[in-house]
C-alpha positions in Angstrom: 175.4 148.8 -46.2 177.4 149.6 -43.1 178.8 152.5 -44.2 175.1 154.0 -45.9 173.6 153.2 -42.6 176.5 155.1 -40.8 175.8 158.1 -43.5 172.2 157.9 -42.5 173.0 158.1 -38.8 175.0 161.2 -39.0 172.8 162.7 -41.1 169.9 162.4 -38.8 172.0 164.2 -35.9 172.9 166.9 -38.1 169.4 167.5 -39.1 168.5 167.1 -35.1 171.1 169.7 -34.5 170.1 171.9 -36.7 166.3 172.0 -35.9 167.9 172.4 -32.3 169.3 175.8 -33.4 166.8 176.9 -35.0 164.4 176.3 -32.2 166.9 178.3 -29.9 167.0 181.2 -32.2 163.6 181.2 -32.5 162.9 181.5 -28.7 166.0 184.2 -28.5 163.7 186.7 -31.1 160.2 185.9 -29.6 161.7 186.5 -25.9 161.6 190.1 -24.9 165.3 191.5 -24.1 165.4 192.3 -20.4 165.6 196.0 -19.0 168.2 196.1 -16.1 166.7 199.2 -14.1 169.7 201.8 -13.1 169.1 202.9 -9.4 168.9 206.7 -8.9 171.5 209.6 -7.5 171.4 212.6 -5.7 174.1 215.0 -6.5 175.3 218.4 -5.5 178.0 221.3 -4.5 179.3 221.9 -0.9 180.6 225.2 0.3 183.0 226.3 1.5 184.7 223.8 -2.1 188.2 223.3 0.2 186.6 221.4 2.9 186.3 217.8 2.8 182.5 217.3 3.7 181.0 214.1 4.6 177.4 213.7 2.6 175.0 211.1 4.0 171.6 209.9 2.5 169.4 208.5 5.1 166.1 207.3 5.3 164.5 207.2 8.8 167.5 206.6 11.3 168.7 204.6 8.7 171.9 205.7 6.9 171.5 204.6 3.2 174.6 205.7 1.4 177.4 208.0 2.2 180.1 210.0 0.6 182.8 213.0 0.6 183.1 215.9 -1.7 185.7 216.5 -4.1 188.1 219.8 -4.7 185.3 221.0 -5.9 182.8 220.8 -3.7 181.0 218.2 -5.6 179.3 215.3 -4.6 177.2 212.2 -5.8 175.5 209.6 -3.9 174.3 207.1 -6.4 173.2 203.6 -6.6 169.9 204.8 -4.4 166.8 203.0 -4.3 163.6 205.0 -5.2 162.0 206.9 -2.8 162.4 209.5 -0.3 165.4 210.4 1.6 166.7 213.0 4.4 170.5 214.6 3.4 173.0 215.4 6.2 176.1 217.2 5.1 178.8 217.7 8.1 182.5 219.1 8.0 185.1 219.8 10.8 184.4 222.9 12.3 181.4 223.9 10.6 177.6 223.7 11.5 175.8 220.2 10.1 173.1 221.0 7.4 169.9 218.9 7.3 167.6 218.8 4.0 164.6 216.5 4.5 162.4 215.1 1.9 164.7 214.9 -1.4 162.8 212.3 -3.6 164.7 209.7 -5.7 163.5 208.5 -8.9 164.9 205.0 -10.5 166.9 205.9 -13.9 166.8 209.4 -12.3 169.4 212.2 -11.1 168.5 214.6 -8.4 170.2 217.3 -7.8 170.0 219.5 -5.2 170.6 223.1 -4.5 173.7 224.3 -3.5 174.6 223.7 0.4 176.4 226.3 1.9 178.3 225.4 5.3 178.7 228.0 8.1 182.0 228.0 10.4 181.2 226.8 13.8 183.7 227.1 16.8 185.7 224.0 17.1 184.5 222.7 20.3 180.9 223.0 18.9 180.0 219.8 17.0 176.5 220.4 16.7 173.3 222.7 18.1 169.7 222.1 18.3 167.7 223.7 16.2 170.4 224.4 13.6 170.7 228.0 12.6 167.9 229.4 10.6 165.1 226.6 11.7 161.4 227.3 11.6 158.9 225.6 13.5 160.8 225.2 16.5 158.5 223.3 19.5 157.3 225.7 21.9 158.2 223.3 24.8 161.1 221.7 23.7 165.0 222.1 24.7 168.0 223.9 23.3 170.8 221.4 23.0 174.2 222.4 22.2 176.9 219.3 21.8 180.5 219.9 22.1 183.3 217.9 21.1 185.1 217.2 24.1 183.9 218.4 28.6 183.7 221.6 28.8 183.9 224.2 32.4 180.0 223.8 32.6 179.7 227.1 34.5 182.0 229.4 32.1 179.8 227.9 29.6 176.5 229.3 31.5 178.2 232.5 32.0 178.9 232.3 28.0 175.1 231.6 27.2 172.6 234.2 26.7 169.4 234.1 24.6 167.1 237.1 23.2 164.4 237.4 24.1 165.3 237.1 27.4 163.3 234.0 29.4 164.0 232.1 32.2 165.5 228.4 31.8 166.5 224.7 33.5 170.4 224.1 32.0 170.9 220.4 32.8 174.5 218.7 31.4 175.0 214.9 30.6 177.4 213.2 33.3 180.8 213.8 30.5 180.0 217.7 30.1 179.6 217.3 26.5 175.8 217.6 26.1 174.1 220.8 27.2 170.8 221.5 27.2 168.3 224.6 27.8 164.7 224.2 28.6 162.7 227.1 28.6 160.4 227.5 31.8 157.6 227.5 31.2 157.9 227.5 27.5 159.3 229.5 24.6 157.0 232.1 23.1 154.8 231.7 19.8 155.8 232.7 16.7 159.3 234.3 17.9 162.6 234.5 16.7 165.2 234.0 19.2 168.5 234.3 19.1 171.6 233.0 20.9 175.3 234.0 21.6 177.8 231.7 23.0 181.1 234.0 23.4 184.8 233.1 24.1 184.4 233.3 27.6 183.2 229.2 27.3 186.1 227.1 28.1 187.0 223.4 28.0 187.9 221.6 31.1 191.2 222.1 30.4 191.2 225.9 29.8 190.7 226.3 26.1 188.4 229.2 25.0 186.0 228.8 21.9 188.2 230.1 19.1 185.3 232.5 18.0 182.0 233.0 19.7 179.3 231.9 18.1 175.8 232.8 17.0 172.3 231.3 16.1 168.6 232.2 15.7 165.6 229.9 15.1 162.0 230.6 15.0 159.1 229.1 16.9 156.4 227.6 15.9 152.5 228.9 16.1 149.8 228.7 18.0 147.9 225.4 16.9 145.6 222.3 17.7 147.9 219.1 18.1 145.0 216.6 18.6 141.5 216.0 19.6 139.1 213.0 20.6 137.2 212.2 18.9 139.3 212.8 15.6 138.1 215.2 12.5 136.0 212.6 10.4 135.2 210.2 13.1 132.3 208.1 12.5 130.1 205.9 15.1 131.4 208.2 17.8 129.9 207.2 21.5 126.9 209.6 22.6 128.9 209.5 26.0 131.8 210.6 25.1 133.7 213.5 26.2 136.0 216.0 23.6 139.3 216.2 24.3 141.1 219.6 22.8 144.9 219.6 23.0 147.7 222.5 21.8 151.3 222.7 21.3 151.0 226.1 24.2 149.8 226.7 27.5 146.9 228.4 27.0 144.7 231.2 28.8 142.2 229.0 29.7 139.0 231.7 29.4 139.7 232.2 26.1 139.8 229.4 24.9 136.2 228.2 26.5 135.0 231.7 24.9 136.7 230.3 21.6 134.6 226.9 21.5 131.4 226.5 20.2 129.3 223.4 19.1 126.9 222.5 16.8 124.1 221.3 17.5 124.4 223.3 20.4 124.7 221.2 23.9 125.5 222.1 27.6 128.3 220.6 29.4 131.4 221.9 31.9 135.1 222.4 30.6 137.7 220.0 32.4 141.4 221.3 32.5 143.6 218.1 32.4 147.1 220.7 31.7 147.4 224.0 30.8 147.8 222.5 27.3 144.5 220.1 27.3 141.1 220.4 28.0 138.2 218.4 28.3 134.3 219.1 27.4 132.2 217.1 29.3 128.5 217.5 27.9 126.1 217.1 30.6 123.8 214.7 28.7 124.4 212.3 26.0 124.6 213.9 22.3 122.1 213.1 19.9 122.5 210.1 18.2 123.4 209.3 14.4 124.1 213.6 14.3 127.1 215.3 12.6 128.8 217.6 15.3 130.7 220.4 14.5 133.2 222.1 16.8 134.8 225.3 15.9 137.6 227.2 17.7 138.0 230.5 16.6 141.3 232.4 16.3 140.7 234.5 19.9 141.9 231.7 21.7 145.3 233.0 23.0 148.2 231.1 25.1 149.4 232.8 28.2 152.0 235.1 26.4 148.7 235.8 24.2 149.8 234.8 20.9 146.3 233.6 19.1 146.0 230.4 17.4 147.2 230.6 14.2 144.0 229.6 12.5 140.8 228.3 13.1 140.3 224.8 14.0 137.3 222.8 12.6 136.6 219.5 14.0 133.1 217.4 12.7 132.7 213.9 13.8 129.4 211.6 13.6 127.4 210.1 16.6 126.6 206.3 16.8 123.2 204.8 15.9 120.1 204.7 18.8 121.0 201.8 20.4 119.7 199.9 23.9 123.3 199.9 26.0 122.3 197.6 29.2 119.4 196.0 30.7 118.1 193.5 33.0 117.7 190.4 33.9 120.4 189.5 30.9 119.0 187.4 28.2 118.6 183.9 29.1 119.0 184.7 32.5 117.3 181.7 34.5 116.1 181.7 38.3 114.9 185.5 38.0 113.1 186.6 40.9 109.6 187.0 40.2 109.8 190.5 42.3 112.6 191.9 40.0 111.9 195.3 37.6 112.8 195.0 34.0 115.8 197.7 33.4 115.8 199.1 30.1 119.1 202.0 29.3 119.3 203.7 25.7 122.5 206.0 24.3 120.5 208.8 24.3 117.6 210.8 25.8 114.3 209.3 24.5 110.7 210.2 23.6 109.1 208.5 26.5 105.4 208.3 24.6 107.1 206.1 21.9 109.0 203.9 24.1 105.9 202.9 26.2 104.3 202.3 23.0 107.3 199.9 21.7 108.0 198.1 24.8 105.9 194.8 25.3 106.3 191.9 27.6 104.8 188.1 26.8 103.1 186.1 28.5 101.4 190.0 29.2 102.0 191.0 32.5 100.1 194.2 34.0 102.7 196.8 35.4 103.7 200.2 34.7 107.0 201.9 33.4 108.8 204.2 35.2 111.7 206.6 34.0 114.6 206.9 36.2 116.3 209.3 34.0 116.0 210.6 30.1 117.5 207.5 29.1 116.8 204.3 31.5 113.3 203.1 32.5 112.4 200.2 34.4 109.0 198.2 34.1 107.3 197.2 37.8 105.2 194.3 37.7 102.0 195.0 39.1 102.0 191.7 41.6 105.2 190.5 40.2 105.5 187.8 37.7 104.7 184.1 37.9 107.0 181.6 38.9 109.0 179.3 36.3 107.7 181.2 33.3 110.1 182.2 30.3 109.1 186.1 29.6 110.2 187.5 26.5 111.0 191.3 26.2 110.6 193.4 22.8 111.1 197.1 22.2 110.3 197.7 18.5 111.7 200.3 16.4 108.9 202.6 16.4 110.7 204.2 19.7 112.6 207.2 19.0 115.2 209.4 20.9 114.4 213.1 21.5 116.4 214.0 18.5 113.9 212.0 16.0 115.7 209.3 15.5 114.3 205.5 15.6 116.1 202.1 17.0 117.1 200.8 13.6 116.4 197.3 14.7 114.0 195.3 17.3 115.1 194.6 20.5 114.3 191.5 22.0 115.4 189.2 25.2 113.9 186.5 27.1 114.3 185.6 30.8 113.3 182.7 33.2 111.8 183.1 36.6 112.6 180.8 39.5 111.0 177.4 40.1 
């Protein structure tokens, strides 16, 4: 009997074990096999192939990956997350190469065109703008970074830029950083050539191994910012219009090049040679789309035209009451006070008079201080210790025909 019972126990254990194995196998069949996502790579070749170049992939100001070229000039930056990268290639005695906007895909390889580094005298580490650069800002300095401290006077004598222009040269405290800031600015859409001759010396008297020349192109004259911005909604009807350029402008040409629809009178005020403000003489129309055009007859101080016409559109806010007196809920109001109401637009005065009411009724007259503000003057004053309700209903409209979007109501209580 004991032996028979032991067999039953072992048989039960065996069945349970087999059942467990079946469950495990079944589950493994049903569960999908997970796919491991491989990261992407950037590959390419740097010339001259015999140099050992440093290649860096960065995002923003953060270096993400770094490698060196092999004896064939090949490099591979691997294990990169999908995204957009900048590529920086440097080598001793060669100028720096920068390429932006390189897209890397997961499980993908991004091959870039061959990189050709140009030799640079060993004393020069970096230049900005780089050789062949385009769209250099008109008011941004030209920079040269040296490997060691330089004899400043010799460098300044060795430095030449054409077309010729005036500028201010500044040095860092260690005489390694040279900056040339044009005065008043670079000319727009112009190619500049910079020469640094072998007369440039270090503080130890070593001259450049050879003269160095690079060139760059400046940007066009453009509008860089407006306020309101293009496509803005709900713009305050009392706003000014600000236009900023990237160049010092000929003021008369700019003012003559600006047109505004619907037409509105106003004055131009210049904050600087690059920034002009149009100050309307009155409120703009409510709930209206304005179109401001600046055509290419606008030129800068050198006569360079705006590269293309600039169109700005924005929509103003609805008609509203922007201020009133007394304040809603005010108490102990002097019985001789006037009720004052101001709008954000020039008003149709008849419609306002018909839309205005006061309860309990008080005899009086409406007096307009200007096109957008009126006051109600009681004939003999308000009564003491009375709560008055002022209403302006939606039938009132501005000179553009836009109605108040909702009824306005406020109450106040006079002094005992």
